[in-house]
mmCIF file of the N, C-alpha and C atoms, coordinates in Angstrom:
data_MODEL
# 
_entry.id   MODEL 
# 
loop_
_atom_site.group_PDB 
_atom_site.id 
_atom_site.type_symbol 
_atom_site.label_atom_id 
_atom_site.label_alt_id 
_atom_site.label_comp_id 
_atom_site.label_asym_id 
_atom_site.label_entity_id 
_atom_site.label_seq_id 
_atom_site.pdbx_PDB_ins_code 
_atom_site.Cartn_x 
_atom_site.Cartn_y 
_atom_site.Cartn_z 
_atom_site.occupancy 
_atom_site.B_iso_or_equiv 
_atom_site.pdbx_formal_charge 
_atom_site.auth_seq_id 
_atom_site.auth_comp_id 
_atom_site.auth_asym_id 
_atom_site.auth_atom_id 
_atom_site.pdbx_PDB_model_num 
ATOM 1   N N  . MET A 1 1  ? 95.294  94.536  89.497  1.00 0.00 ? 1  MET A N  1 
ATOM 2   C CA . MET A 1 1  ? 93.838  94.037  89.819  1.00 0.00 ? 1  MET A CA 1 
ATOM 3   C C  . MET A 1 1  ? 92.762  93.474  88.172  1.00 0.00 ? 1  MET A C  1 
ATOM 4   N N  . LEU A 1 2  ? 92.889  94.508  87.641  1.00 0.00 ? 2  LEU A N  1 
ATOM 5   C CA . LEU A 1 2  ? 91.855  94.286  86.331  1.00 0.00 ? 2  LEU A CA 1 
ATOM 6   C C  . LEU A 1 2  ? 92.673  93.351  85.927  1.00 0.00 ? 2  LEU A C  1 
ATOM 7   N N  . ALA A 1 3  ? 93.436  92.912  86.170  1.00 0.00 ? 3  ALA A N  1 
ATOM 8   C CA . ALA A 1 3  ? 93.617  91.009  85.063  1.00 0.00 ? 3  ALA A CA 1 
ATOM 9   C C  . ALA A 1 3  ? 93.189  90.930  85.868  1.00 0.00 ? 3  ALA A C  1 
ATOM 10  N N  . LYS A 1 4  ? 92.907  90.169  86.817  1.00 0.00 ? 4  LYS A N  1 
ATOM 11  C CA . LYS A 1 4  ? 92.872  89.589  87.799  1.00 0.00 ? 4  LYS A CA 1 
ATOM 12  C C  . LYS A 1 4  ? 91.231  88.851  87.539  1.00 0.00 ? 4  LYS A C  1 
ATOM 13  N N  . ALA A 1 5  ? 90.963  90.317  88.086  1.00 0.00 ? 5  ALA A N  1 
ATOM 14  C CA . ALA A 1 5  ? 89.735  89.897  88.071  1.00 0.00 ? 5  ALA A CA 1 
ATOM 15  C C  . ALA A 1 5  ? 88.455  90.303  86.565  1.00 0.00 ? 5  ALA A C  1 
ATOM 16  N N  . LEU A 1 6  ? 89.121  89.962  85.844  1.00 0.00 ? 6  LEU A N  1 
ATOM 17  C CA . LEU A 1 6  ? 89.383  89.785  83.875  1.00 0.00 ? 6  LEU A CA 1 
ATOM 18  C C  . LEU A 1 6  ? 89.471  88.290  84.228  1.00 0.00 ? 6  LEU A C  1 
ATOM 19  N N  . GLY A 1 7  ? 90.133  87.799  84.741  1.00 0.00 ? 7  GLY A N  1 
ATOM 20  C CA . GLY A 1 7  ? 90.764  86.363  84.817  1.00 0.00 ? 7  GLY A CA 1 
ATOM 21  C C  . GLY A 1 7  ? 90.038  85.378  83.735  1.00 0.00 ? 7  GLY A C  1 
ATOM 22  N N  . HIS A 1 8  ? 88.985  85.848  83.955  1.00 0.00 ? 8  HIS A N  1 
ATOM 23  C CA . HIS A 1 8  ? 87.589  84.672  84.900  1.00 0.00 ? 8  HIS A CA 1 
ATOM 24  C C  . HIS A 1 8  ? 86.627  84.603  83.355  1.00 0.00 ? 8  HIS A C  1 
ATOM 25  N N  . PRO A 1 9  ? 86.338  83.927  82.865  1.00 0.00 ? 9  PRO A N  1 
ATOM 26  C CA . PRO A 1 9  ? 85.759  83.388  82.336  1.00 0.00 ? 9  PRO A CA 1 
ATOM 27  C C  . PRO A 1 9  ? 83.959  84.105  82.072  1.00 0.00 ? 9  PRO A C  1 
ATOM 28  N N  . ILE A 1 10 ? 83.656  84.066  83.560  1.00 0.00 ? 10 ILE A N  1 
ATOM 29  C CA . ILE A 1 10 ? 82.117  84.011  84.140  1.00 0.00 ? 10 ILE A CA 1 
ATOM 30  C C  . ILE A 1 10 ? 82.609  86.344  84.080  1.00 0.00 ? 10 ILE A C  1 
ATOM 31  N N  . ARG A 1 11 ? 83.362  86.481  85.129  1.00 0.00 ? 11 ARG A N  1 
ATOM 32  C CA . ARG A 1 11 ? 83.546  87.323  85.000  1.00 0.00 ? 11 ARG A CA 1 
ATOM 33  C C  . ARG A 1 11 ? 83.943  88.510  84.052  1.00 0.00 ? 11 ARG A C  1 
ATOM 34  N N  . VAL A 1 12 ? 83.791  87.892  82.711  1.00 0.00 ? 12 VAL A N  1 
ATOM 35  C CA . VAL A 1 12 ? 84.193  88.619  81.185  1.00 0.00 ? 12 VAL A CA 1 
ATOM 36  C C  . VAL A 1 12 ? 82.994  88.500  80.983  1.00 0.00 ? 12 VAL A C  1 
ATOM 37  N N  . ARG A 1 13 ? 81.907  87.572  81.447  1.00 0.00 ? 13 ARG A N  1 
ATOM 38  C CA . ARG A 1 13 ? 80.384  87.911  80.307  1.00 0.00 ? 13 ARG A CA 1 
ATOM 39  C C  . ARG A 1 13 ? 79.990  88.191  81.855  1.00 0.00 ? 13 ARG A C  1 
ATOM 40  N N  . ILE A 1 14 ? 79.151  88.883  82.385  1.00 0.00 ? 14 ILE A N  1 
ATOM 41  C CA . ILE A 1 14 ? 79.360  89.229  83.138  1.00 0.00 ? 14 ILE A CA 1 
ATOM 42  C C  . ILE A 1 14 ? 79.758  90.558  83.261  1.00 0.00 ? 14 ILE A C  1 
ATOM 43  N N  . VAL A 1 15 ? 81.218  91.444  83.070  1.00 0.00 ? 15 VAL A N  1 
ATOM 44  C CA . VAL A 1 15 ? 81.018  92.691  82.198  1.00 0.00 ? 15 VAL A CA 1 
ATOM 45  C C  . VAL A 1 15 ? 80.271  92.627  81.171  1.00 0.00 ? 15 VAL A C  1 
ATOM 46  N N  . ARG A 1 16 ? 80.924  92.244  80.470  1.00 0.00 ? 16 ARG A N  1 
ATOM 47  C CA . ARG A 1 16 ? 79.587  92.070  78.936  1.00 0.00 ? 16 ARG A CA 1 
ATOM 48  C C  . ARG A 1 16 ? 77.950  92.080  78.946  1.00 0.00 ? 16 ARG A C  1 
ATOM 49  N N  . MET A 1 17 ? 77.485  91.544  80.133  1.00 0.00 ? 17 MET A N  1 
ATOM 50  C CA . MET A 1 17 ? 75.686  91.726  79.947  1.00 0.00 ? 17 MET A CA 1 
ATOM 51  C C  . MET A 1 17 ? 75.833  93.374  80.296  1.00 0.00 ? 17 MET A C  1 
ATOM 52  N N  . LEU A 1 18 ? 76.610  93.675  81.790  1.00 0.00 ? 18 LEU A N  1 
ATOM 53  C CA . LEU A 1 18 ? 75.969  94.550  81.957  1.00 0.00 ? 18 LEU A CA 1 
ATOM 54  C C  . LEU A 1 18 ? 76.641  96.845  81.388  1.00 0.00 ? 18 LEU A C  1 
ATOM 55  N N  . SER A 1 19 ? 77.647  95.920  80.542  1.00 0.00 ? 19 SER A N  1 
ATOM 56  C CA . SER A 1 19 ? 78.371  97.198  79.641  1.00 0.00 ? 19 SER A CA 1 
ATOM 57  C C  . SER A 1 19 ? 76.561  96.975  78.696  1.00 0.00 ? 19 SER A C  1 
ATOM 58  N N  . HIS A 1 20 ? 75.655  96.326  78.548  1.00 0.00 ? 20 HIS A N  1 
ATOM 59  C CA . HIS A 1 20 ? 74.405  96.308  77.708  1.00 0.00 ? 20 HIS A CA 1 
ATOM 60  C C  . HIS A 1 20 ? 73.503  96.706  78.452  1.00 0.00 ? 20 HIS A C  1 
ATOM 61  N N  . ARG A 1 21 ? 73.206  96.842  79.418  1.00 0.00 ? 21 ARG A N  1 
ATOM 62  C CA . ARG A 1 21 ? 72.253  97.654  79.987  1.00 0.00 ? 21 ARG A CA 1 
ATOM 63  C C  . ARG A 1 21 ? 73.097  98.215  80.488  1.00 0.00 ? 21 ARG A C  1 
ATOM 64  N N  . GLU A 1 22 ? 71.964  99.388  81.745  1.00 0.00 ? 22 GLU A N  1 
ATOM 65  C CA . GLU A 1 22 ? 72.380  100.329 83.546  1.00 0.00 ? 22 GLU A CA 1 
ATOM 66  C C  . GLU A 1 22 ? 72.299  99.053  83.713  1.00 0.00 ? 22 GLU A C  1 
ATOM 67  N N  . ALA A 1 23 ? 71.859  98.329  84.734  1.00 0.00 ? 23 ALA A N  1 
ATOM 68  C CA . ALA A 1 23 ? 72.064  97.921  85.247  1.00 0.00 ? 23 ALA A CA 1 
ATOM 69  C C  . ALA A 1 23 ? 70.699  96.780  85.820  1.00 0.00 ? 23 ALA A C  1 
ATOM 70  N N  . ARG A 1 24 ? 71.327  95.632  86.711  1.00 0.00 ? 24 ARG A N  1 
ATOM 71  C CA . ARG A 1 24 ? 71.207  94.557  86.319  1.00 0.00 ? 24 ARG A CA 1 
ATOM 72  C C  . ARG A 1 24 ? 71.403  94.076  88.252  1.00 0.00 ? 24 ARG A C  1 
ATOM 73  N N  . VAL A 1 25 ? 70.461  93.674  88.951  1.00 0.00 ? 25 VAL A N  1 
ATOM 74  C CA . VAL A 1 25 ? 70.361  92.560  89.766  1.00 0.00 ? 25 VAL A CA 1 
ATOM 75  C C  . VAL A 1 25 ? 70.887  91.874  89.768  1.00 0.00 ? 25 VAL A C  1 
ATOM 76  N N  . CYS A 1 26 ? 71.654  90.978  90.891  1.00 0.00 ? 26 CYS A N  1 
ATOM 77  C CA . CYS A 1 26 ? 71.892  89.588  90.780  1.00 0.00 ? 26 CYS A CA 1 
ATOM 78  C C  . CYS A 1 26 ? 71.069  88.627  90.636  1.00 0.00 ? 26 CYS A C  1 
ATOM 79  N N  . SER A 1 27 ? 69.826  87.958  90.783  1.00 0.00 ? 27 SER A N  1 
ATOM 80  C CA . SER A 1 27 ? 68.475  87.365  90.200  1.00 0.00 ? 27 SER A CA 1 
ATOM 81  C C  . SER A 1 27 ? 69.090  87.770  88.923  1.00 0.00 ? 27 SER A C  1 
ATOM 82  N N  . GLU A 1 28 ? 68.841  88.430  88.366  1.00 0.00 ? 28 GLU A N  1 
ATOM 83  C CA . GLU A 1 28 ? 68.874  89.204  86.731  1.00 0.00 ? 28 GLU A CA 1 
ATOM 84  C C  . GLU A 1 28 ? 70.496  88.514  86.340  1.00 0.00 ? 28 GLU A C  1 
ATOM 85  N N  . ILE A 1 29 ? 70.995  88.437  86.900  1.00 0.00 ? 29 ILE A N  1 
ATOM 86  C CA . ILE A 1 29 ? 72.239  87.561  87.036  1.00 0.00 ? 29 ILE A CA 1 
ATOM 87  C C  . ILE A 1 29 ? 72.146  86.306  86.574  1.00 0.00 ? 29 ILE A C  1 
ATOM 88  N N  . VAL A 1 30 ? 72.182  85.704  87.197  1.00 0.00 ? 30 VAL A N  1 
ATOM 89  C CA . VAL A 1 30 ? 71.644  84.267  88.093  1.00 0.00 ? 30 VAL A CA 1 
ATOM 90  C C  . VAL A 1 30 ? 70.894  83.517  86.383  1.00 0.00 ? 30 VAL A C  1 
ATOM 91  N N  . HIS A 1 31 ? 70.234  84.616  86.510  1.00 0.00 ? 31 HIS A N  1 
ATOM 92  C CA . HIS A 1 31 ? 68.585  83.725  85.758  1.00 0.00 ? 31 HIS A CA 1 
ATOM 93  C C  . HIS A 1 31 ? 69.657  83.701  84.169  1.00 0.00 ? 31 HIS A C  1 
ATOM 94  N N  . GLU A 1 32 ? 70.584  84.322  84.126  1.00 0.00 ? 32 GLU A N  1 
ATOM 95  C CA . GLU A 1 32 ? 71.127  84.129  82.614  1.00 0.00 ? 32 GLU A CA 1 
ATOM 96  C C  . GLU A 1 32 ? 72.622  83.336  82.810  1.00 0.00 ? 32 GLU A C  1 
ATOM 97  N N  . ILE A 1 33 ? 73.119  83.515  83.878  1.00 0.00 ? 33 ILE A N  1 
ATOM 98  C CA . ILE A 1 33 ? 73.741  82.829  83.866  1.00 0.00 ? 33 ILE A CA 1 
ATOM 99  C C  . ILE A 1 33 ? 73.726  81.207  85.496  1.00 0.00 ? 33 ILE A C  1 
ATOM 100 N N  . PRO A 1 34 ? 74.268  80.677  84.525  1.00 0.00 ? 34 PRO A N  1 
ATOM 101 C CA . PRO A 1 34 ? 73.635  79.204  85.342  1.00 0.00 ? 34 PRO A CA 1 
ATOM 102 C C  . PRO A 1 34 ? 74.679  78.054  85.684  1.00 0.00 ? 34 PRO A C  1 
ATOM 103 N N  . LEU A 1 35 ? 74.906  79.497  87.530  1.00 0.00 ? 35 LEU A N  1 
ATOM 104 C CA . LEU A 1 35 ? 75.833  79.239  88.188  1.00 0.00 ? 35 LEU A CA 1 
ATOM 105 C C  . LEU A 1 35 ? 74.936  79.671  89.614  1.00 0.00 ? 35 LEU A C  1 
ATOM 106 N N  . ALA A 1 36 ? 75.052  78.894  90.722  1.00 0.00 ? 36 ALA A N  1 
ATOM 107 C CA . ALA A 1 36 ? 73.832  78.914  92.187  1.00 0.00 ? 36 ALA A CA 1 
ATOM 108 C C  . ALA A 1 36 ? 74.496  81.033  92.788  1.00 0.00 ? 36 ALA A C  1 
ATOM 109 N N  . GLN A 1 37 ? 73.581  81.207  93.395  1.00 0.00 ? 37 GLN A N  1 
ATOM 110 C CA . GLN A 1 37 ? 72.997  82.766  93.847  1.00 0.00 ? 37 GLN A CA 1 
ATOM 111 C C  . GLN A 1 37 ? 74.739  83.259  94.359  1.00 0.00 ? 37 GLN A C  1 
ATOM 112 N N  . SER A 1 38 ? 75.136  81.890  94.663  1.00 0.00 ? 38 SER A N  1 
ATOM 113 C CA . SER A 1 38 ? 76.614  82.421  95.953  1.00 0.00 ? 38 SER A CA 1 
ATOM 114 C C  . SER A 1 38 ? 77.530  82.340  94.827  1.00 0.00 ? 38 SER A C  1 
ATOM 115 N N  . THR A 1 39 ? 77.007  81.871  93.586  1.00 0.00 ? 39 THR A N  1 
ATOM 116 C CA . THR A 1 39 ? 78.711  82.075  93.289  1.00 0.00 ? 39 THR A CA 1 
ATOM 117 C C  . THR A 1 39 ? 78.916  83.588  92.103  1.00 0.00 ? 39 THR A C  1 
ATOM 118 N N  . VAL A 1 40 ? 77.653  83.462  91.602  1.00 0.00 ? 40 VAL A N  1 
ATOM 119 C CA . VAL A 1 40 ? 78.171  85.035  90.572  1.00 0.00 ? 40 VAL A CA 1 
ATOM 120 C C  . VAL A 1 40 ? 77.704  85.795  91.979  1.00 0.00 ? 40 VAL A C  1 
ATOM 121 N N  . SER A 1 41 ? 78.039  86.310  93.147  1.00 0.00 ? 41 SER A N  1 
ATOM 122 C CA . SER A 1 41 ? 77.593  87.283  94.041  1.00 0.00 ? 41 SER A CA 1 
ATOM 123 C C  . SER A 1 41 ? 79.347  87.134  94.529  1.00 0.00 ? 41 SER A C  1 
ATOM 124 N N  . GLU A 1 42 ? 79.579  85.743  94.545  1.00 0.00 ? 42 GLU A N  1 
ATOM 125 C CA . GLU A 1 42 ? 81.055  86.133  94.970  1.00 0.00 ? 42 GLU A CA 1 
ATOM 126 C C  . GLU A 1 42 ? 81.268  87.016  93.636  1.00 0.00 ? 42 GLU A C  1 
ATOM 127 N N  . HIS A 1 43 ? 81.711  86.453  92.956  1.00 0.00 ? 43 HIS A N  1 
ATOM 128 C CA . HIS A 1 43 ? 82.381  87.034  90.995  1.00 0.00 ? 43 HIS A CA 1 
ATOM 129 C C  . HIS A 1 43 ? 81.834  88.504  91.269  1.00 0.00 ? 43 HIS A C  1 
ATOM 130 N N  . LEU A 1 44 ? 80.970  88.665  91.644  1.00 0.00 ? 44 LEU A N  1 
ATOM 131 C CA . LEU A 1 44 ? 80.120  89.846  91.553  1.00 0.00 ? 44 LEU A CA 1 
ATOM 132 C C  . LEU A 1 44 ? 81.183  91.080  93.256  1.00 0.00 ? 44 LEU A C  1 
ATOM 133 N N  . ARG A 1 45 ? 81.621  90.388  93.866  1.00 0.00 ? 45 ARG A N  1 
ATOM 134 C CA . ARG A 1 45 ? 82.721  90.881  93.812  1.00 0.00 ? 45 ARG A CA 1 
ATOM 135 C C  . ARG A 1 45 ? 83.629  91.311  94.127  1.00 0.00 ? 45 ARG A C  1 
ATOM 136 N N  . ILE A 1 46 ? 84.344  90.482  93.709  1.00 0.00 ? 46 ILE A N  1 
ATOM 137 C CA . ILE A 1 46 ? 85.767  91.029  93.087  1.00 0.00 ? 46 ILE A CA 1 
ATOM 138 C C  . ILE A 1 46 ? 85.846  91.526  91.520  1.00 0.00 ? 46 ILE A C  1 
ATOM 139 N N  . LEU A 1 47 ? 84.101  92.372  91.626  1.00 0.00 ? 47 LEU A N  1 
ATOM 140 C CA . LEU A 1 47 ? 84.892  92.867  89.687  1.00 0.00 ? 47 LEU A CA 1 
ATOM 141 C C  . LEU A 1 47 ? 84.330  94.073  90.468  1.00 0.00 ? 47 LEU A C  1 
ATOM 142 N N  . LYS A 1 48 ? 83.555  94.517  91.640  1.00 0.00 ? 48 LYS A N  1 
ATOM 143 C CA . LYS A 1 48 ? 83.744  95.809  92.317  1.00 0.00 ? 48 LYS A CA 1 
ATOM 144 C C  . LYS A 1 48 ? 84.915  95.760  93.485  1.00 0.00 ? 48 LYS A C  1 
ATOM 145 N N  . GLN A 1 49 ? 85.922  95.008  93.844  1.00 0.00 ? 49 GLN A N  1 
ATOM 146 C CA . GLN A 1 49 ? 86.783  95.303  95.136  1.00 0.00 ? 49 GLN A CA 1 
ATOM 147 C C  . GLN A 1 49 ? 87.725  95.782  93.297  1.00 0.00 ? 49 GLN A C  1 
ATOM 148 N N  . ALA A 1 50 ? 87.323  94.545  92.156  1.00 0.00 ? 50 ALA A N  1 
ATOM 149 C CA . ALA A 1 50 ? 88.330  95.890  91.609  1.00 0.00 ? 50 ALA A CA 1 
ATOM 150 C C  . ALA A 1 50 ? 87.716  96.970  90.707  1.00 0.00 ? 50 ALA A C  1 
ATOM 151 N N  . GLY A 1 51 ? 87.234  97.328  90.816  1.00 0.00 ? 51 GLY A N  1 
ATOM 152 C CA . GLY A 1 51 ? 86.345  98.417  90.698  1.00 0.00 ? 51 GLY A CA 1 
ATOM 153 C C  . GLY A 1 51 ? 85.717  99.107  89.751  1.00 0.00 ? 51 GLY A C  1 
ATOM 154 N N  . LEU A 1 52 ? 86.105  97.803  88.936  1.00 0.00 ? 52 LEU A N  1 
ATOM 155 C CA . LEU A 1 52 ? 85.028  97.115  87.283  1.00 0.00 ? 52 LEU A CA 1 
ATOM 156 C C  . LEU A 1 52 ? 83.551  97.648  87.264  1.00 0.00 ? 52 LEU A C  1 
ATOM 157 N N  . ILE A 1 53 ? 82.338  97.224  88.538  1.00 0.00 ? 53 ILE A N  1 
ATOM 158 C CA . ILE A 1 53 ? 81.262  97.718  89.076  1.00 0.00 ? 53 ILE A CA 1 
ATOM 159 C C  . ILE A 1 53 ? 80.516  98.448  90.125  1.00 0.00 ? 53 ILE A C  1 
ATOM 160 N N  . ARG A 1 54 ? 80.224  98.509  90.426  1.00 0.00 ? 54 ARG A N  1 
ATOM 161 C CA . ARG A 1 54 ? 79.636  99.800  90.718  1.00 0.00 ? 54 ARG A CA 1 
ATOM 162 C C  . ARG A 1 54 ? 77.858  99.151  91.462  1.00 0.00 ? 54 ARG A C  1 
ATOM 163 N N  . ALA A 1 55 ? 77.645  98.977  93.077  1.00 0.00 ? 55 ALA A N  1 
ATOM 164 C CA . ALA A 1 55 ? 76.431  98.418  93.587  1.00 0.00 ? 55 ALA A CA 1 
ATOM 165 C C  . ALA A 1 55 ? 76.065  99.489  94.018  1.00 0.00 ? 55 ALA A C  1 
ATOM 166 N N  . SER A 1 56 ? 74.369  99.078  93.335  1.00 0.00 ? 56 SER A N  1 
ATOM 167 C CA . SER A 1 56 ? 74.454  100.751 94.654  1.00 0.00 ? 56 SER A CA 1 
ATOM 168 C C  . SER A 1 56 ? 72.001  99.526  95.431  1.00 0.00 ? 56 SER A C  1 
ATOM 169 N N  . THR A 1 57 ? 72.472  99.537  96.381  1.00 0.00 ? 57 THR A N  1 
ATOM 170 C CA . THR A 1 57 ? 71.137  98.916  97.104  1.00 0.00 ? 57 THR A CA 1 
ATOM 171 C C  . THR A 1 57 ? 69.587  99.647  96.781  1.00 0.00 ? 57 THR A C  1 
ATOM 172 N N  . ASN A 1 58 ? 68.626  98.458  96.409  1.00 0.00 ? 58 ASN A N  1 
ATOM 173 C CA . ASN A 1 58 ? 67.326  99.808  97.006  1.00 0.00 ? 58 ASN A CA 1 
ATOM 174 C C  . ASN A 1 58 ? 66.921  98.059  97.697  1.00 0.00 ? 58 ASN A C  1 
ATOM 175 N N  . GLY A 1 59 ? 66.245  98.888  98.616  1.00 0.00 ? 59 GLY A N  1 
ATOM 176 C CA . GLY A 1 59 ? 66.201  97.898  99.941  1.00 0.00 ? 59 GLY A CA 1 
ATOM 177 C C  . GLY A 1 59 ? 66.711  96.485  100.023 1.00 0.00 ? 59 GLY A C  1 
ATOM 178 N N  . THR A 1 60 ? 66.204  95.114  99.673  1.00 0.00 ? 60 THR A N  1 
ATOM 179 C CA . THR A 1 60 ? 66.626  94.069  99.871  1.00 0.00 ? 60 THR A CA 1 
ATOM 180 C C  . THR A 1 60 ? 67.470  93.491  98.491  1.00 0.00 ? 60 THR A C  1 
ATOM 181 N N  . LYS A 1 61 ? 67.117  94.248  97.704  1.00 0.00 ? 61 LYS A N  1 
ATOM 182 C CA . LYS A 1 61 ? 67.996  94.020  95.791  1.00 0.00 ? 61 LYS A CA 1 
ATOM 183 C C  . LYS A 1 61 ? 69.158  95.323  95.928  1.00 0.00 ? 61 LYS A C  1 
ATOM 184 N N  . THR A 1 62 ? 70.102  95.020  94.725  1.00 0.00 ? 62 THR A N  1 
ATOM 185 C CA . THR A 1 62 ? 71.039  95.789  94.727  1.00 0.00 ? 62 THR A CA 1 
ATOM 186 C C  . THR A 1 62 ? 71.484  95.169  93.528  1.00 0.00 ? 62 THR A C  1 
ATOM 187 N N  . GLY A 1 63 ? 71.577  96.212  92.940  1.00 0.00 ? 63 GLY A N  1 
ATOM 188 C CA . GLY A 1 63 ? 71.990  96.629  91.705  1.00 0.00 ? 63 GLY A CA 1 
ATOM 189 C C  . GLY A 1 63 ? 73.186  97.360  90.714  1.00 0.00 ? 63 GLY A C  1 
ATOM 190 N N  . TYR A 1 64 ? 73.870  96.511  90.433  1.00 0.00 ? 64 TYR A N  1 
ATOM 191 C CA . TYR A 1 64 ? 74.968  96.301  89.769  1.00 0.00 ? 64 TYR A CA 1 
ATOM 192 C C  . TYR A 1 64 ? 75.645  96.982  88.325  1.00 0.00 ? 64 TYR A C  1 
ATOM 193 N N  . CYS A 1 65 ? 76.354  98.197  88.142  1.00 0.00 ? 65 CYS A N  1 
ATOM 194 C CA . CYS A 1 65 ? 76.529  98.360  86.720  1.00 0.00 ? 65 CYS A CA 1 
ATOM 195 C C  . CYS A 1 65 ? 77.159  98.817  86.698  1.00 0.00 ? 65 CYS A C  1 
ATOM 196 N N  . ILE A 1 66 ? 78.367  99.081  85.110  1.00 0.00 ? 66 ILE A N  1 
ATOM 197 C CA . ILE A 1 66 ? 79.516  98.979  85.276  1.00 0.00 ? 66 ILE A CA 1 
ATOM 198 C C  . ILE A 1 66 ? 80.276  100.312 85.869  1.00 0.00 ? 66 ILE A C  1 
ATOM 199 N N  . GLU A 1 67 ? 81.025  100.252 85.757  1.00 0.00 ? 67 GLU A N  1 
ATOM 200 C CA . GLU A 1 67 ? 82.415  101.407 86.528  1.00 0.00 ? 67 GLU A CA 1 
ATOM 201 C C  . GLU A 1 67 ? 82.943  101.894 85.055  1.00 0.00 ? 67 GLU A C  1 
ATOM 202 N N  . ALA A 1 68 ? 82.046  103.270 84.411  1.00 0.00 ? 68 ALA A N  1 
ATOM 203 C CA . ALA A 1 68 ? 82.446  103.474 82.904  1.00 0.00 ? 68 ALA A CA 1 
ATOM 204 C C  . ALA A 1 68 ? 84.196  104.140 82.678  1.00 0.00 ? 68 ALA A C  1 
ATOM 205 N N  . SER A 1 69 ? 84.297  104.971 83.787  1.00 0.00 ? 69 SER A N  1 
ATOM 206 C CA . SER A 1 69 ? 86.215  105.143 84.331  1.00 0.00 ? 69 SER A CA 1 
ATOM 207 C C  . SER A 1 69 ? 87.412  103.813 84.396  1.00 0.00 ? 69 SER A C  1 
ATOM 208 N N  . ALA A 1 70 ? 86.233  102.582 85.045  1.00 0.00 ? 70 ALA A N  1 
ATOM 209 C CA . ALA A 1 70 ? 87.473  101.370 85.182  1.00 0.00 ? 70 ALA A CA 1 
ATOM 210 C C  . ALA A 1 70 ? 87.146  100.391 83.538  1.00 0.00 ? 70 ALA A C  1 
ATOM 211 N N  . LEU A 1 71 ? 85.724  100.831 83.218  1.00 0.00 ? 71 LEU A N  1 
ATOM 212 C CA . LEU A 1 71 ? 86.265  100.706 81.771  1.00 0.00 ? 71 LEU A CA 1 
ATOM 213 C C  . LEU A 1 71 ? 87.495  101.001 80.749  1.00 0.00 ? 71 LEU A C  1 
ATOM 214 N N  . ARG A 1 72 ? 87.038  102.812 80.757  1.00 0.00 ? 72 ARG A N  1 
ATOM 215 C CA . ARG A 1 72 ? 88.151  102.472 80.437  1.00 0.00 ? 72 ARG A CA 1 
ATOM 216 C C  . ARG A 1 72 ? 90.165  102.756 80.172  1.00 0.00 ? 72 ARG A C  1 
ATOM 217 N N  . ARG A 1 73 ? 89.963  103.304 81.280  1.00 0.00 ? 73 ARG A N  1 
ATOM 218 C CA . ARG A 1 73 ? 91.350  102.601 81.755  1.00 0.00 ? 73 ARG A CA 1 
ATOM 219 C C  . ARG A 1 73 ? 91.980  101.454 81.579  1.00 0.00 ? 73 ARG A C  1 
ATOM 220 N N  . MET A 1 74 ? 91.835  100.099 81.585  1.00 0.00 ? 74 MET A N  1 
ATOM 221 C CA . MET A 1 74 ? 91.199  98.923  81.422  1.00 0.00 ? 74 MET A CA 1 
ATOM 222 C C  . MET A 1 74 ? 91.349  99.065  80.192  1.00 0.00 ? 74 MET A C  1 
ATOM 223 N N  . LYS A 1 75 ? 90.497  99.936  78.523  1.00 0.00 ? 75 LYS A N  1 
ATOM 224 C CA . LYS A 1 75 ? 91.493  99.604  76.800  1.00 0.00 ? 75 LYS A CA 1 
ATOM 225 C C  . LYS A 1 75 ? 92.534  100.491 77.070  1.00 0.00 ? 75 LYS A C  1 
ATOM 226 N N  . ALA A 1 76 ? 92.828  101.707 77.505  1.00 0.00 ? 76 ALA A N  1 
ATOM 227 C CA . ALA A 1 76 ? 93.314  101.662 77.694  1.00 0.00 ? 76 ALA A CA 1 
ATOM 228 C C  . ALA A 1 76 ? 95.489  101.486 78.249  1.00 0.00 ? 76 ALA A C  1 
ATOM 229 N N  . LEU A 1 77 ? 95.187  100.185 79.267  1.00 0.00 ? 77 LEU A N  1 
ATOM 230 C CA . LEU A 1 77 ? 95.961  99.680  78.964  1.00 0.00 ? 77 LEU A CA 1 
ATOM 231 C C  . LEU A 1 77 ? 96.129  98.304  78.384  1.00 0.00 ? 77 LEU A C  1 
ATOM 232 N N  . ALA A 1 78 ? 94.533  98.266  77.533  1.00 0.00 ? 78 ALA A N  1 
ATOM 233 C CA . ALA A 1 78 ? 95.326  97.402  76.745  1.00 0.00 ? 78 ALA A CA 1 
ATOM 234 C C  . ALA A 1 78 ? 95.208  97.274  75.087  1.00 0.00 ? 78 ALA A C  1 
ATOM 235 N N  . ALA A 1 79 ? 95.700  98.934  74.642  1.00 0.00 ? 79 ALA A N  1 
ATOM 236 C CA . ALA A 1 79 ? 95.764  99.555  73.762  1.00 0.00 ? 79 ALA A CA 1 
ATOM 237 C C  . ALA A 1 79 ? 97.236  99.528  73.497  1.00 0.00 ? 79 ALA A C  1 
ATOM 238 N N  . GLY A 1 80 ? 97.562  100.229 75.250  1.00 0.00 ? 80 GLY A N  1 
ATOM 239 C CA . GLY A 1 80 ? 99.031  100.073 74.620  1.00 0.00 ? 80 GLY A CA 1 
ATOM 240 C C  . GLY A 1 80 ? 100.610 99.127  75.122  1.00 0.00 ? 80 GLY A C  1 
ATOM 241 N N  . LEU A 1 81 ? 99.538  97.100  74.994  1.00 0.00 ? 81 LEU A N  1 
ATOM 242 C CA . LEU A 1 81 ? 100.081 96.098  74.712  1.00 0.00 ? 81 LEU A CA 1 
ATOM 243 C C  . LEU A 1 81 ? 100.303 96.148  73.433  1.00 0.00 ? 81 LEU A C  1 
# 
């Protein structure tokens, strides 16, 4: 599931963006990636479903951040190749 989630360059880009900052809301990600909000939301959903990111809602905004344990697991898998 991790490999499939990272099988798209936009999702890799989102993970890299989130790894440089504590959390971002979807509108901030859309501002940096020239795609429709619905497309970015779909990529975020896939990353969240794979356990690579987590979401927290504050009012009408949802913040996304890296799930550290998933990144550690991914690095361990990559090191074993």
